[in-house]
C-alpha positions, -999 to +999 in steps of 0.1 A: -306-255-841-343-265-842-366-249-816-380-270-787-416-261-796-435-239-820-458-211-811-484-199-835-481-162-843-502-137-826-515-107-847-531-075-839-555-071-810-558-108-804-528-106-781-548-089-754-576-115-756-553-145-755-552-165-722-516-173-714-509-207-698-497-211-662-469-234-672-445-236-701-463-266-717-486-294-704-474-330-700-495-361-694-495-376-659-475-408-662-486-421-628-524-419-635-542-448-651-556-441-686-591-428-686-591-414-650-598-378-642-570-354-634-566-344-598-577-309-588-550-283-589-528-280-558-526-247-541-498-235-518-522-237-487-531-274-495-495-283-499-487-269-464-517-286-449-507-320-464-471-317-453-479-314-415-459-340-396-481-361-372-453-361-346-454-323-347-492-324-340-486-347-310-459-324-297-482-294-299-510-313-281-486-323-253-474-287-250-510-275-246-516-301-219-485-291-200-495-255-201-529-263-188-516-283-159-491-255-150-520-230-150-539-253-126-509-256-103-504-219-103-540-213-093-537-238-064-504-223-052-520-188-053-549-200-032-526-216-006-505-184-004-536-163+002-546-187+030-512-186+047-509-148+045-544-142+059-539-123+093-566-143+111-555-178+099-545-188+134-581-188+146-596-204+177-613-236+167-634-236+199-662-216+182-664-240+153-667-269+177-695-253+196-715-248+164-710-284+153-741-306+153-736-336+176-761-364+174-765-381+208-755-417+212-792-426+221-805-417+186-806-441+156-773-456+145-757-458+112-768-478+082-750-511+088-756-522+053-739-491+040-710-493+065-703-531+064-718-540+031-750-558+024-749-596+027-782-613+023-788-642+046-757-637+067-750-618+099-725-590+097-697-602+120-669-580+133-639-602+143-611-587+164-578-604+174-562-590+205-534-600+229-546-608+264-513-594+278-525-559+268-563-560+264-578-532+243-601-517+269-614-490+245-628-517+222-646-533+252-661-499+262-673-493+226-687-528+225-709-520+255-720-488+240-729-506+208-750-531+227-772-502+239-779-494+202-779-527+183-788-563+190-753-578+191-743-615+192-711-614+212-685-642+215-651-647+230-626-673+218-590-683+226-565-690+198-540-718+200-511-693+201-522-683+236-515-707+265-538-692+291-562-663+294-575-648+327-610-657+336-622-621+336-611-616+300-629-648+289-661-633+303-654-597+293-687-596+273-707-610+302-732-638+300-757-638+272-788-653+289-811-649+259-802-672+231-819-662+199-815-674+163-785-659+147-805-641+120-824-621+146-792-601+156-781-570+138-743-574+143-719-601+154-689-591+176-663-618+180-632-613+201-603-638+197-575-637+223-544-643+201-507-637+203-506-606+180-484-575+183-514-552+180-551-555+178-565-565+143-600-563+130-619-576+100-656-574+092-654-591+058-632-621+064-629-632+028-621-599+010-606-572+033-572-566+048-572-563+086-575-529+103-546-527+128-541-507+159-565-500+188-570-464+178-579-472+142-604-499+153-619-477+179-625-450+152-642-474+130-664-490+156-675-456+170-685-445+135-713-472+137-731-447+159-737-426+129-724-393+144-715-365+119-688-340+126-673-311+106-638-312+094-623-293+123-640-315+149-630-347+132-594-336+130-593-328+167-609-361+176-583-380+155-555-359+171-566-368+207-569-405+198-533-405+184-521-386+214-537-410+238-522-440+221-487-429+212-479-405+240-502-412+269-502-449+266-469-457+250-449-425+257-424-415+284-433-400+317-424-366+304-448-370+274-476-382+297-472-351+319-475-329+288-506-347+276-522-344+310-516-307+311-532-304+276-562-325+286-566-304+318-567-272+297-591-286+271-615-300+298-615-265+314-635-253+284-659-282+278-672-313+296-655-336+271-623-335+252-639-323+220-672-304+223-700-312+247-707-348+238-688-381+243-666-390+214-641-418+207-613-395+219-628-397+255-630-435+254-595-440+241-580-414+265-598-427+296-587-463+289-551-452+283-551-434+317-564-466+334-538-488+318-508-465+326-518-460+362-517-422+360-554-417+368-548-410+404-522-382+397-542-364+370-551-327+374-584-315+387-603-311+354-591-345+343-603-361+375-637-346+371-639-358+335-629-393+345-657-395+371-681-384+343-669-413+322-672-438+351-708-428+357-716-444+324-723-481+326-699-492+297-669-476+316-678-490+350-682-525+336-647-523+321-632-511+354-641-545+368-616-561+344-588-540+360-593-554+395 
């Protein structure tokens, strides 16, 4: 049987100097075009690198991202657990309120362009729809306060959905004796008596969704005074506004009694519901007491606070609407 290939004989010391091949015998590459250079030799590392599946790389990247998010969640949970387990977590917020910096209502107001958007050549107009059967007294008080700060063009209209409106509500903004060009005013304030379930407000008629609810509108309008509060004070103000609307004004007699007791305790520590300056919480709570008829039966501290409110012109002007 003939051999597959022949090997030349090796003699003597030449065996040690001969370079043995790495394969049995070379064969030409049938897939390479004639005249092209041979590819570099493949090593085991290159073979492993070229064989990495892209789906495996995506899976590894996803796993790294999940581990990163889990680490972030663990850090957040650890921080919350330390906060809850702190012995003095139930602290008295009165001290924080006292150190808060209140800006009096007589100082400069907020930047209306920043709050309401800049509109060249047009007056910024706040439009409020309200039901005359339950007039939003707090909005009328805040309107009077805003008139002390800005030059406001006020107007009252009646929607076709309402058959009749009392005369005092049609004149709730009083008589504007000085008629000036529209562009000389800083803010427009239009109240439309309309058959709506709750007050609605817009200040950009074309683009924004209405802000609903007397408390929410009162918060926004009061922010035009530019007052700054810390987080604790802002939370307490919001809490009193919600309490006044949902419990004092719309709640049962039992809920009203509980709110009056809480108000009496808070007003025993400070002149106003939150801190030593008038806030939107005082406006909304005072108006709720007037509309529910519980002002005369309020505790001593609440009675004293109500007189302080009524000594201010915006409150006394709204009281005329209740007669």
